[in-house]
C-alpha positions in Angstrom: 0.0 0.0 0.0 1.3 3.5 -0.8 2.2 5.9 2.0 -0.1 8.8 2.5 2.9 11.1 2.0 3.7 9.9 -1.4 2.2 11.4 -4.5 1.5 9.3 -7.6 2.6 10.7 -10.9 -0.3 12.1 -12.9 -2.1 9.9 -15.4 -1.0 10.5 -19.0 -3.7 12.1 -21.2 -3.6 9.2 -23.6 -5.4 6.8 -21.2 -9.1 6.3 -21.9 -11.5 5.9 -19.1 -14.9 4.2 -19.0 -18.2 5.2 -17.5 -18.3 4.1 -14.0 -14.6 3.9 -13.3 -13.6 5.4 -9.9 -10.5 7.5 -9.9 -8.5 9.7 -7.4 -8.3 13.2 -8.7 -7.4 16.8 -7.7 -11.0 18.0 -7.8 -11.6 21.8 -7.8 -13.5 23.4 -5.0 -16.4 25.7 -6.0 -14.3 28.8 -5.2 -11.9 27.7 -8.1 -9.0 28.9 -5.9 -8.2 25.5 -4.5 -8.6 21.8 -5.0 -8.8 18.7 -2.9 -7.7 15.1 -3.7 -10.9 13.0 -3.7 -12.5 10.1 -5.5 -14.7 10.8 -8.5 -16.6 8.6 -10.9 -16.1 8.9 -14.7 -19.2 10.1 -16.6 -17.7 10.7 -20.0 -14.4 10.3 -21.8 -14.4 11.1 -25.6 -10.7 10.2 -26.0 -9.2 13.7 -25.7 -7.1 15.1 -22.9 -10.2 15.8 -20.7 -12.7 13.7 -18.8 -16.1 14.5 -17.3 -16.4 13.5 -13.6 -18.8 13.6 -10.7 -17.3 13.9 -7.3 -17.7 11.3 -4.6 -18.0 12.2 -0.9 -18.4 10.5 2.4 -21.2 12.8 3.3 -24.7 11.3 3.3 -27.3 11.8 0.5 -28.6 15.4 0.7 -30.6 16.0 -2.5 -32.1 14.6 -5.6 -28.7 14.7 -7.4 -27.1 12.3 -4.9 -26.6 8.6 -5.1 -25.6 6.4 -2.2 -22.9 4.0 -3.4 -24.0 0.5 -2.4 -21.2 -2.2 -2.3 -18.7 0.7 -1.8 -15.9 -1.7 -0.8 -16.2 -3.6 -4.0 -16.0 -0.3 -5.9 -12.6 0.5 -4.4 -13.8 3.1 -2.0 -12.5 3.3 1.6 -15.8 4.3 3.3 -19.5 4.6 2.7 -19.9 7.1 -0.1 -22.3 9.3 -2.1 -21.9 10.3 -5.8 -22.9 13.9 -6.3 -24.2 14.3 -9.8 -24.9 17.9 -9.0 -21.0 18.4 -8.7 -19.8 17.6 -12.2 -16.5 18.9 -13.7 -14.6 18.6 -16.9 -10.9 18.1 -15.9 -7.7 17.4 -17.5 -6.6 13.8 -17.3 -3.3 15.0 -15.9 -5.1 15.8 -12.6 -5.9 12.1 -12.1 -3.6 10.4 -9.7 -4.8 6.8 -10.1 -7.7 4.4 -10.7 -9.4 3.2 -7.5 -11.9 0.8 -8.9 -15.2 0.6 -10.8 -18.9 0.8 -9.9 -20.7 -2.5 -9.5 -23.3 -3.4 -12.1 -26.0 -2.5 -9.6 -24.4 0.9 -8.9 -23.8 1.6 -12.6 -27.5 1.0 -13.4 -28.6 3.3 -10.5 -26.2 6.0 -11.7 -27.5 5.9 -15.3 -31.1 6.0 -14.1 -30.5 8.9 -11.8 -28.7 10.8 -14.6 -31.6 10.3 -17.0 -34.1 11.4 -14.3 -32.1 14.6 -13.7 -32.2 15.4 -17.4 -36.0 15.4 -17.5 
């Protein structure tokens, strides 16, 4: 296991990510002046140098854009987690530290359903 003090080299922009993959990334805070290393789920990767992500938090579900991650251990997460579809960002792949895991099939279906519901 990696030491908490070590920093992984950034992911090259040539790596393609799939919907539902969970990654560790420098996610920007809403003030745009700072960022925090946190897990996020991949929503879209069109093959260029950017990826569209939704942040993952350990805070409980708070609104209609949140999805509790069931089977969070199987997904590669360290604690009970919530995907915040209301907190989406397009980020450079160079901000990604590493892959953590992937949503289970059940979580993947729930994410897709919630996303479609939010678009209505």
